[in-house]
C-alpha positions as CSV (number, residue, x, y, z in Angstrom):
1,X,-9.0,5.6,-40.5
2,X,-11.0,2.9,-38.4
3,X,-10.7,4.8,-35.0
4,X,-8.7,2.0,-33.7
5,X,-5.0,2.6,-32.0
6,X,-2.6,0.1,-31.8
7,X,-2.0,-0.8,-28.2
8,X,-5.5,0.1,-27.3
9,X,-8.2,-2.8,-27.1
10,X,-11.4,-1.0,-28.9
11,X,-9.5,1.9,-30.0
12,X,-8.2,5.2,-29.1
13,X,-8.5,6.1,-25.6
14,X,-10.4,9.5,-24.2
15,X,-8.0,12.0,-23.2
16,X,-8.4,11.4,-19.5
17,X,-7.9,7.4,-20.2
18,X,-4.7,8.4,-21.6
19,X,-4.0,10.9,-18.8
20,X,-4.5,8.2,-16.4
21,X,-2.6,5.1,-18.6
22,X,0.2,7.3,-18.4
23,X,0.2,8.2,-14.8
24,X,-0.4,5.2,-13.8
25,X,2.6,4.0,-15.7
26,X,4.8,6.7,-13.7
27,X,3.9,5.4,-10.9
28,X,4.7,1.4,-11.7
29,X,8.1,3.0,-12.9
30,X,8.2,4.3,-9.7
31,X,8.1,0.9,-7.8
32,X,10.7,-0.3,-10.1
33,X,12.9,2.5,-9.3
34,X,12.0,2.2,-5.7
35,X,12.9,-1.7,-5.8
36,X,15.8,-1.0,-7.6
37,X,17.5,2.2,-5.9
38,X,15.6,2.7,-2.8
39,X,14.4,6.2,-1.6
40,X,17.9,7.6,-2.2
41,X,18.2,7.0,-6.1
42,X,14.7,7.9,-7.0
43,X,15.0,10.8,-9.3
44,X,12.2,12.0,-11.3
45,X,14.9,10.9,-14.4
46,X,15.0,7.6,-13.5
47,X,10.9,7.4,-13.2
48,X,10.4,9.2,-16.6
49,X,13.2,6.9,-17.7
50,X,11.6,3.8,-16.9
51,X,8.5,4.8,-18.2
52,X,9.4,5.9,-21.2
53,X,8.0,9.0,-21.0
54,X,9.1,13.0,-21.5
55,X,10.3,14.5,-18.4
56,X,7.7,17.2,-18.5
57,X,5.3,14.7,-18.1
58,X,5.7,13.9,-14.8
59,X,5.3,17.6,-13.5
60,X,1.8,17.4,-15.5
61,X,0.8,14.7,-13.2
62,X,2.2,15.5,-10.2
63,X,3.8,18.8,-8.8
64,X,6.7,17.4,-7.0
65,X,8.5,14.7,-6.0
66,X,6.8,14.8,-2.2
67,X,3.2,14.4,-4.2
68,X,4.3,11.7,-6.7
69,X,5.7,10.0,-2.8
70,X,2.5,10.7,-1.4
71,X,0.5,9.1,-4.6
72,X,2.6,5.5,-4.8
73,X,1.7,5.2,-1.2
74,X,-1.8,5.8,-2.0
75,X,-2.1,3.6,-4.6
76,X,-0.3,0.9,-2.6
77,X,-2.5,1.3,-0.7
78,X,-5.8,0.8,-2.7
79,X,-4.1,-1.8,-3.5
80,X,-4.1,-3.7,-0.7
81,X,-7.7,-2.7,0.5
82,X,-9.0,-4.1,-2.1
83,X,-7.4,-7.3,-1.6
84,X,-8.2,-7.2,2.6
85,X,-11.6,-6.6,1.5
86,X,-11.9,-9.7,-0.9
87,X,-9.9,-11.9,1.6
88,X,-12.5,-10.8,4.4
89,X,-15.7,-10.8,2.6
90,X,-18.2,-12.7,4.6
91,X,-16.6,-13.1,7.2
92,X,-18.0,-12.4,10.8
93,X,-16.2,-9.9,12.6
94,X,-13.9,-11.2,15.2
95,X,-10.5,-12.9,15.7
96,X,-10.5,-14.7,12.5
97,X,-11.4,-11.9,10.3
98,X,-9.0,-9.9,12.1
99,X,-6.0,-12.4,11.4
100,X,-7.4,-13.0,7.4
101,X,-7.1,-9.1,6.9
102,X,-3.6,-8.7,8.7
103,X,-2.6,-12.1,6.6
104,X,-3.1,-10.4,3.8
105,X,-1.4,-7.0,4.4
106,X,1.5,-8.8,5.0
107,X,1.4,-10.7,1.9
108,X,0.7,-7.7,0.1
109,X,3.4,-5.9,1.4
110,X,5.6,-8.8,1.0
111,X,4.7,-8.9,-2.9
112,X,5.5,-4.9,-3.2
113,X,9.0,-4.5,-1.6
114,X,9.5,-1.5,-3.5
115,X,6.5,0.1,-1.9
116,X,7.7,-1.1,1.6
117,X,11.4,0.1,0.9
118,X,10.3,3.3,-0.4
119,X,8.2,4.0,3.3
120,X,10.7,2.6,4.9
121,X,13.1,5.3,3.8
122,X,10.3,8.1,4.0
123,X,8.9,8.1,6.9
124,X,10.2,11.6,7.8
125,X,8.8,12.8,4.3
126,X,5.7,15.4,5.3
127,X,2.8,14.4,2.5
128,X,3.8,10.8,2.8
129,X,3.7,10.8,6.5
130,X,0.3,12.3,6.3
131,X,-0.5,9.8,3.7
132,X,0.4,7.0,6.4
133,X,-1.8,8.1,9.2
134,X,-4.8,8.7,7.0
135,X,-4.8,5.1,5.3
136,X,-3.5,4.1,9.1
137,X,-6.9,5.5,10.5
138,X,-9.3,3.9,7.4
139,X,-7.7,0.2,7.8
140,X,-8.5,1.1,12.0
141,X,-11.6,1.7,11.3
142,X,-11.8,-1.4,9.2
143,X,-10.9,-3.3,12.1
144,X,-12.6,-1.7,14.8
145,X,-15.5,-4.2,14.4
146,X,-13.0,-7.2,15.1
147,X,-12.2,-5.9,18.2
148,X,-15.5,-4.9,19.3
149,X,-16.6,-8.3,18.7
150,X,-13.1,-9.3,20.4
151,X,-14.8,-7.4,23.6
152,X,-12.6,-4.6,23.6
153,X,-14.4,-1.3,24.8
154,X,-12.2,1.2,22.6
155,X,-12.1,-0.8,19.5
156,X,-10.3,2.2,17.0
157,X,-7.5,2.3,19.8
158,X,-7.1,-0.7,19.9
159,X,-6.8,-1.4,16.5
160,X,-4.3,1.1,15.5
161,X,-2.1,-0.5,17.9
162,X,-2.4,-3.9,15.9
163,X,-2.2,-1.9,12.3
164,X,1.6,-0.6,13.9
165,X,2.4,-4.0,15.0
166,X,1.7,-5.1,11.7
167,X,3.5,-3.0,9.6
168,X,6.6,-3.4,12.1
169,X,6.3,-6.9,10.9
170,X,6.0,-6.1,7.4
171,X,9.0,-3.6,8.0
172,X,10.9,-7.1,9.1
173,X,9.8,-9.1,6.6
174,X,11.0,-6.5,4.0
175,X,14.9,-6.3,5.4
176,X,14.5,-10.1,5.6
177,X,13.4,-10.1,1.8
178,X,10.8,-13.5,3.0
179,X,7.9,-14.0,5.5
180,X,9.4,-14.1,9.1
181,X,7.1,-16.8,10.3
182,X,8.4,-15.7,14.1
183,X,7.1,-12.7,13.6
184,X,4.1,-13.3,12.1
185,X,3.5,-16.7,15.1
186,X,4.1,-13.7,17.9
187,X,2.2,-11.4,16.3
188,X,-1.0,-13.6,16.0
189,X,-0.2,-15.2,20.0
190,X,-0.6,-11.4,20.4
191,X,-3.7,-10.9,18.5
192,X,-5.1,-14.0,20.3
193,X,-4.3,-12.6,23.1
194,X,-6.4,-9.8,22.8
195,X,-9.5,-11.5,22.3
196,X,-11.0,-10.2,25.4
197,X,-14.5,-12.4,24.5
């Protein structure tokens, strides 16, 4: 035996790496199920069937459905954070950086329609609502230097409101299934008017 396993570059994964691969497969399956069936049709059975694992495997990684929904949201926002950070790297705080970050967020939401559909329906789930609040606060902290550079004395509060507008724009685009140029144009006009400098 060579120590290599088919399907794993470099050989057999460690137990921890295999567990992480399974967890990611379950989250990817959840996205696919959310895209096709929405929250109402998202069952553990559909998720494990899509992922190709036993039902008990789901509960090894997630204690319940709410924990899974929260993890889906967190996974989505981890990806968005990476994209926004890359898109705004090297830009000075201010209007241009804020707009670039918001555009990247909107494009990421539109590309991950299953997650946004899930979030649209899951707003009343306490565990998801808590995750949404945490992530929105993190994005507000990220955008605060832009608003401070734009002349705002309370940049975090202003950033929270802009994030709410961007999230609503993303939901409009979700319903339309495409970019909504009117909503984006109005959002950019509001952002430009927010520049107090």
